[in-house]
C-alpha positions as CSV (number, residue, x, y, z in Angstrom):
1,L,0.0,0.0,0.0
2,N,2.8,2.4,0.8
3,G,4.4,1.8,-2.6
4,Y,1.0,2.3,-4.3
5,L,0.7,5.7,-2.6
6,C,4.2,6.6,-3.5
7,A,3.3,6.0,-7.1
8,G,0.9,8.9,-6.8
9,V,-2.5,7.3,-6.2
10,R,-4.7,9.6,-4.2
11,L,-8.2,8.0,-4.3
12,D,-9.6,4.5,-3.9
13,H,-13.1,3.0,-4.2
14,E,-12.2,-0.7,-3.7
15,S,-12.3,-1.4,0.0
16,Y,-14.0,-4.6,1.3
17,D,-14.2,-3.8,5.0
18,H,-14.0,-0.8,7.3
19,E,-10.6,-1.7,8.7
20,E,-9.2,-1.4,5.2
21,V,-10.9,2.0,4.8
22,V,-9.3,3.2,8.1
23,E,-5.8,2.0,7.1
24,K,-5.9,3.8,3.8
25,L,-7.3,7.0,5.4
26,R,-4.6,7.0,8.0
27,K,-2.0,6.8,5.2
28,G,-3.4,9.9,3.5
29,M,-5.7,8.5,0.8
30,H,-9.2,9.9,0.1
31,M,-11.7,7.1,0.3
32,V,-14.7,6.7,-1.9
33,I,-17.3,4.4,-0.5
34,R,-19.0,2.5,-3.3
35,E,-22.6,1.3,-3.3
36,S,-23.6,0.0,-6.8
37,S,-26.4,-2.2,-8.1
38,V,-24.4,-5.4,-7.5
39,T,-21.7,-4.4,-4.9
40,H,-23.0,-3.3,-1.5
41,F,-20.2,-1.9,0.6
42,L,-21.6,1.2,2.3
43,A,-23.1,-0.6,5.4
44,E,-19.7,-2.1,6.2
45,N,-17.3,0.7,5.1
46,I,-19.3,3.5,6.8
47,R,-18.3,2.0,10.1
48,S,-15.0,3.7,9.7
49,V,-16.9,6.9,10.4
50,T,-19.7,5.7,12.7
51,E,-17.6,3.4,14.9
52,V,-13.9,4.3,14.6
53,N,-13.5,8.1,14.2
54,S,-16.2,10.5,13.0
55,A,-13.4,13.0,12.0
56,L,-12.4,10.6,9.2
57,A,-15.6,11.6,7.3
58,R,-13.9,14.7,6.0
59,R,-11.8,12.6,3.6
60,V,-14.6,10.2,2.6
61,S,-17.1,10.5,-0.2
62,F,-19.5,8.3,-2.2
63,C,-19.8,6.8,-5.6
64,T,-22.3,4.4,-7.3
65,D,-19.8,3.0,-9.9
66,D,-22.0,0.8,-12.1
67,V,-25.7,1.2,-11.4
68,T,-28.7,0.1,-13.4
69,A,-31.3,2.5,-14.8
70,K,-33.9,0.8,-12.6
71,D,-31.9,1.6,-9.4
72,L,-31.4,5.2,-10.7
73,V,-35.1,5.6,-11.2
74,E,-36.4,3.8,-8.1
75,K,-33.6,4.6,-5.5
76,G,-31.6,7.6,-6.9
77,H,-27.9,8.2,-7.4
78,V,-25.5,9.7,-4.8
79,D,-28.6,11.0,-3.0
80,H,-29.5,7.4,-2.2
81,L,-26.1,6.9,-0.7
82,V,-26.5,10.0,1.5
83,R,-29.8,8.5,2.8
84,L,-28.2,5.2,3.5
85,A,-25.4,6.9,5.4
86,I,-27.8,8.9,7.5
87,R,-29.7,5.7,8.4
88,A,-26.4,4.1,9.4
89,G,-25.8,6.8,11.9
90,V,-23.9,9.5,10.1
91,P,-25.1,13.0,11.0
92,P,-27.2,14.4,8.1
93,M,-24.9,17.4,7.4
94,T,-21.8,15.2,7.5
95,A,-23.4,12.7,5.0
96,I,-24.4,15.6,2.7
97,Q,-20.8,16.9,2.9
98,M,-19.6,13.4,1.9
99,G,-21.8,13.5,-1.1
100,T,-20.8,17.0,-2.2
101,I,-17.8,19.1,-1.1
102,N,-15.7,16.1,-0.2
103,S,-15.9,14.7,-3.7
104,A,-15.3,18.1,-5.3
105,E,-12.2,18.7,-3.2
106,A,-10.9,15.2,-3.9
107,Y,-11.1,15.8,-7.6
108,R,-9.8,19.4,-7.3
109,I,-12.9,20.9,-8.8
110,D,-14.3,22.6,-5.7
111,H,-13.8,25.9,-7.4
112,L,-16.6,24.9,-9.8
113,V,-18.9,22.6,-7.8
114,G,-19.4,21.1,-4.3
115,S,-20.9,24.0,-2.5
116,I,-23.6,26.7,-2.8
117,S,-21.3,29.7,-2.9
118,P,-20.4,32.6,-5.2
119,G,-18.7,31.6,-8.5
120,R,-19.8,28.0,-8.3
121,I,-22.1,26.3,-10.8
122,A,-25.7,26.4,-9.5
123,D,-26.3,22.7,-9.1
124,I,-28.7,22.5,-6.2
125,L,-31.0,20.0,-4.6
126,L,-34.0,21.1,-2.6
127,V,-35.0,18.4,-0.1
128,D,-37.9,17.9,2.4
129,D,-35.7,17.6,5.4
130,P,-31.9,16.9,6.0
131,E,-32.8,13.9,8.2
132,T,-34.7,12.1,5.4
133,F,-33.1,13.9,2.4
134,N,-35.9,13.2,-0.1
135,V,-35.3,15.3,-3.1
136,Q,-38.2,17.7,-4.1
137,E,-36.6,19.8,-6.7
138,V,-33.4,19.7,-8.8
139,I,-31.7,22.8,-10.2
140,A,-28.9,22.2,-12.7
141,N,-26.7,25.1,-13.9
142,G,-29.2,27.5,-12.5
143,K,-32.3,26.0,-14.2
144,L,-35.1,24.0,-12.6
145,V,-34.9,20.6,-14.3
146,A,-37.0,18.3,-12.0
147,C,-39.8,18.8,-9.5
148,N,-41.5,16.1,-7.4
149,K,-39.8,13.3,-9.3
150,K,-40.9,14.6,-12.7
151,L,-38.8,16.3,-15.3
152,A,-39.6,19.9,-15.8
153,Y,-38.6,19.9,-19.5
154,D,-38.8,17.6,-22.5
155,L,-35.9,15.4,-23.2
156,Q,-34.3,16.0,-26.6
157,A,-31.9,13.6,-28.2
158,P,-28.8,15.5,-29.2
159,K,-27.2,15.4,-32.6
160,R,-24.4,13.0,-32.4
161,S,-21.2,12.6,-34.5
162,S,-21.2,9.5,-36.8
163,L,-18.0,8.5,-34.9
164,L,-20.3,7.8,-31.9
165,T,-22.8,5.7,-33.9
166,S,-20.5,3.8,-36.2
167,E,-20.7,0.1,-36.7
168,L,-18.8,-2.5,-34.7
169,K,-15.7,-3.1,-36.7
170,C,-15.4,-6.9,-36.6
171,N,-16.3,-9.6,-39.1
172,P,-19.2,-12.0,-38.7
173,V,-18.5,-15.2,-36.8
174,T,-19.4,-18.8,-37.0
175,A,-19.9,-21.5,-34.4
176,K,-16.4,-22.8,-35.1
177,D,-15.0,-19.5,-33.7
178,F,-16.3,-20.6,-30.3
179,E,-15.1,-24.2,-30.3
180,Y,-12.0,-24.8,-28.1
181,R,-10.0,-27.2,-30.2
182,V,-7.2,-29.4,-28.8
183,P,-4.8,-32.0,-30.2
184,L,-6.7,-34.8,-28.4
185,A,-9.4,-36.4,-30.6
186,E,-11.5,-38.1,-27.8
187,G,-11.1,-38.1,-24.1
188,K,-11.1,-35.7,-21.2
189,A,-9.7,-32.2,-20.6
190,K,-8.9,-30.8,-17.2
191,V,-9.6,-27.1,-17.5
192,L,-9.4,-24.0,-15.4
193,S,-12.9,-22.4,-15.2
194,M,-13.3,-18.9,-13.8
195,Q,-15.8,-19.3,-11.0
196,V,-17.8,-16.2,-10.3
197,K,-18.4,-15.6,-6.6
198,G,-20.0,-12.2,-6.7
199,P,-19.6,-9.6,-9.4
200,F,-15.9,-8.8,-8.7
201,V,-14.7,-12.2,-7.4
202,R,-13.5,-14.8,-9.8
203,K,-11.8,-17.9,-8.3
204,R,-10.1,-20.9,-9.9
205,R,-12.2,-24.0,-10.4
206,D,-10.6,-27.1,-12.0
207,V,-13.1,-29.2,-13.9
208,M,-13.0,-32.3,-16.1
209,L,-14.8,-31.8,-19.5
210,D,-15.4,-34.2,-22.4
211,V,-13.4,-33.9,-25.6
212,V,-15.3,-34.9,-28.7
213,D,-13.7,-34.7,-32.2
214,H,-10.9,-32.4,-30.9
215,V,-13.4,-30.0,-29.3
216,V,-13.6,-29.4,-25.5
217,Q,-17.3,-29.5,-24.6
218,P,-19.0,-27.0,-22.2
219,D,-21.0,-28.8,-19.6
220,T,-24.2,-27.2,-18.1
221,D,-24.5,-30.1,-15.6
222,Q,-21.2,-28.9,-14.1
223,D,-22.1,-25.2,-14.7
224,V,-19.2,-24.7,-17.1
225,L,-19.8,-22.4,-20.1
226,M,-17.6,-21.1,-22.9
227,V,-16.7,-17.4,-22.8
228,S,-15.1,-15.2,-25.4
229,V,-14.0,-11.6,-25.9
230,L,-13.8,-10.2,-29.4
231,E,-11.9,-7.0,-30.3
232,R,-14.4,-4.8,-32.1
233,F,-12.7,-1.5,-33.0
234,G,-10.9,-2.8,-36.1
235,I,-7.5,-2.8,-34.5
236,N,-6.3,-6.4,-34.6
237,G,-9.3,-8.7,-34.7
238,N,-8.3,-10.5,-31.5
239,K,-10.6,-13.2,-30.2
240,S,-10.1,-15.2,-27.0
241,L,-11.7,-18.3,-25.6
242,A,-11.9,-19.7,-22.1
243,F,-14.3,-21.3,-19.6
244,C,-16.5,-19.8,-16.8
245,S,-18.8,-20.9,-14.1
246,G,-21.5,-19.4,-11.9
247,W,-24.2,-18.4,-14.3
248,S,-26.1,-21.8,-14.1
249,L,-27.2,-21.5,-17.8
250,K,-28.8,-24.7,-19.1
251,A,-29.0,-23.4,-22.7
252,G,-28.4,-20.5,-25.0
253,A,-26.0,-17.6,-24.9
254,M,-25.8,-13.9,-24.0
255,A,-23.5,-11.1,-25.2
256,S,-22.8,-7.4,-24.7
257,S,-20.8,-4.8,-26.6
258,A,-20.6,-2.7,-23.4
259,A,-18.0,-4.4,-21.2
260,P,-15.5,-2.3,-19.1
261,D,-12.7,-1.5,-19.3
262,D,-12.2,-1.9,-23.1
263,N,-15.8,-2.3,-24.2
264,N,-15.0,-5.2,-26.6
265,I,-17.7,-7.8,-27.3
266,I,-18.1,-10.4,-24.5
267,V,-20.2,-13.5,-25.1
268,L,-20.8,-16.5,-22.9
269,G,-22.9,-19.5,-23.6
270,A,-23.8,-23.2,-23.3
271,N,-23.1,-23.9,-27.0
272,A,-21.1,-22.4,-29.8
273,E,-24.0,-22.0,-32.2
274,D,-26.0,-19.6,-29.9
275,M,-22.8,-17.7,-29.1
276,A,-22.3,-17.1,-32.8
277,V,-25.9,-15.9,-33.3
278,A,-25.6,-13.5,-30.3
279,V,-22.3,-11.9,-31.6
280,N,-23.6,-11.6,-35.2
281,H,-26.8,-9.9,-33.9
282,L,-24.7,-7.3,-32.1
283,I,-22.6,-6.7,-35.2
284,K,-25.7,-6.3,-37.3
285,E,-27.4,-3.9,-34.9
286,G,-24.3,-1.8,-34.1
287,G,-24.0,-2.8,-30.5
288,G,-26.1,-3.7,-27.5
289,Q,-26.9,-6.6,-25.2
290,V,-28.6,-9.8,-26.4
291,V,-30.0,-13.1,-25.1
292,V,-30.2,-16.1,-27.5
293,K,-31.7,-19.5,-27.2
294,D,-31.9,-22.3,-29.9
295,G,-30.7,-19.9,-32.6
296,K,-33.4,-17.3,-31.8
297,V,-33.0,-13.8,-30.2
298,L,-35.1,-13.8,-27.0
299,D,-34.4,-10.2,-26.2
300,F,-32.1,-7.3,-27.4
301,L,-31.3,-4.0,-25.8
302,S,-29.9,-1.6,-28.3
303,L,-26.9,0.5,-27.3
304,P,-26.5,2.8,-30.3
305,V,-24.0,5.3,-28.9
306,G,-20.6,3.7,-29.3
307,G,-22.1,0.3,-28.6
308,I,-22.0,1.3,-25.0
309,V,-24.9,3.8,-24.2
310,C,-28.6,3.6,-24.7
311,D,-30.5,6.6,-26.0
312,L,-33.9,5.9,-24.4
313,E,-35.4,7.9,-21.5
314,P,-34.5,6.4,-18.0
315,G,-37.8,4.8,-17.2
316,E,-37.9,3.0,-20.6
317,V,-34.3,1.8,-20.1
318,A,-35.2,0.5,-16.7
319,R,-38.1,-1.5,-18.2
320,R,-35.9,-2.9,-21.0
321,E,-33.3,-3.9,-18.4
322,D,-35.9,-5.9,-16.6
323,E,-37.0,-7.6,-19.8
324,I,-33.5,-8.6,-20.9
325,N,-32.7,-9.9,-17.4
326,T,-35.9,-12.0,-17.5
327,A,-34.8,-13.4,-20.8
328,A,-31.4,-14.4,-19.3
329,R,-33.3,-16.2,-16.5
330,L,-35.1,-18.2,-19.1
331,L,-31.7,-19.7,-19.9
332,G,-31.4,-20.8,-16.2
333,C,-29.4,-17.9,-14.9
334,D,-30.1,-17.1,-11.3
335,L,-27.8,-14.1,-10.8
336,P,-29.4,-10.9,-9.7
337,E,-28.0,-8.9,-12.7
338,P,-26.9,-11.6,-15.3
339,L,-25.7,-9.2,-18.0
340,M,-23.9,-6.9,-15.5
341,Y,-22.1,-9.9,-13.9
342,M,-21.0,-11.0,-17.4
343,F,-19.7,-7.6,-18.6
344,F,-17.4,-7.3,-15.5
345,L,-15.4,-10.4,-16.6
346,P,-12.9,-8.4,-18.7
347,I,-11.9,-6.2,-15.8
348,T,-8.3,-7.2,-15.0
349,A,-7.8,-4.8,-12.1
350,I,-9.6,-7.1,-9.7
351,P,-8.2,-10.6,-8.7
352,D,-8.2,-13.4,-9.4
353,Y,-9.1,-14.0,-13.0
354,A,-10.4,-12.1,-16.0
355,I,-10.7,-12.5,-19.8
356,T,-9.8,-9.9,-22.5
357,D,-9.4,-10.1,-26.3
358,V,-5.8,-11.2,-25.7
359,G,-6.9,-14.2,-23.6
360,P,-7.8,-15.3,-20.1
361,V,-5.8,-13.4,-17.5
362,D,-4.3,-14.3,-14.2
363,C,-4.7,-11.0,-12.5
364,I,-2.2,-11.9,-9.7
365,A,0.6,-13.1,-12.0
366,L,-0.2,-10.3,-14.5
367,T,-0.1,-12.7,-17.4
368,T,-2.4,-14.6,-19.8
369,F,-2.7,-18.4,-19.3
370,D,-3.8,-21.5,-21.1
371,P,-7.1,-22.8,-19.5
372,I,-6.3,-26.3,-20.6
373,L,-4.5,-27.9,-17.7
374,E,-4.3,-31.5,-18.9
375,L,-5.6,-33.8,-21.7
376,V,-6.5,-37.4,-20.8
377,E,-6.9,-39.9,-23.6
378,H,-9.7,-42.6,-23.2
379,T,-8.2,-45.9,-22.2
């Protein structure tokens, strides 16, 4: 941690318990407590303020990181985190400070935002009471934009550059692109499958899979799927292939062109044919998220802006998110946010394993690896 700080890192939003928060604060970091749609750390991390030392709050702020449109509409954004902090025992004005001026100072933009004071941008929330912090009106840049949870103006889609709405620059695929071929004709393959244990935790799981006609077979009975990342910006045409577990899919495939950090196409599935259908649908439509079963598209959420961003109004996006998650559950997936769990797989900053267009990655060793551990011929 000391070396990390000496390298110049000032802020952190990846703490898994309040002791870690306190340690980093005492070494001079600014801590950002994250509460997203799939990672819930506020209740634990806020203990650094409520139980250890209330003075630490001055160097703590909030972020949502990745949050669904449904949560934005139903719960709110940073205002939701302020309410959670107040309920956890943080004094209202301290919680509000953590959601405003603390963040502005941490990012060195407090001369622009973070307080209601001369020379700052007039971004202001009017609330019912500091204790409950329910937002009544929203003023953005000096203009009333929302009142009583309703927009005070009509949303207008902006004119966008063709660079933001261009096609995915990758060639159509076939089922063979998602077959993991090995020298062994028939037998067994011992493979390393990336086992999801929460959205940001991927552990090693060794599994024996059948090899048929030189192809390692995914196995839904053992909860082992194929997963692939395809470079989609026309740079090198990279395509990786590996194994993953934790989705409980019994059939089909799902894919997304929004997948941090690089936003390449990620696809996982129980069979190569549906994986190919899913990827080709994304290429045809210019990006989005898709769920496929038996060669048919069950649902598709268009992401026309760079293949990353939707251009529907928030309530409609929330409804469409529900629909595509419902489609994923028809494949057998029981995760709370199936598509979101999937598109976190390429993030290499979080141990233990990930997958990029270059290949599966051992995040601890900082190297790619071969998921085939051993081939066993039938005797």
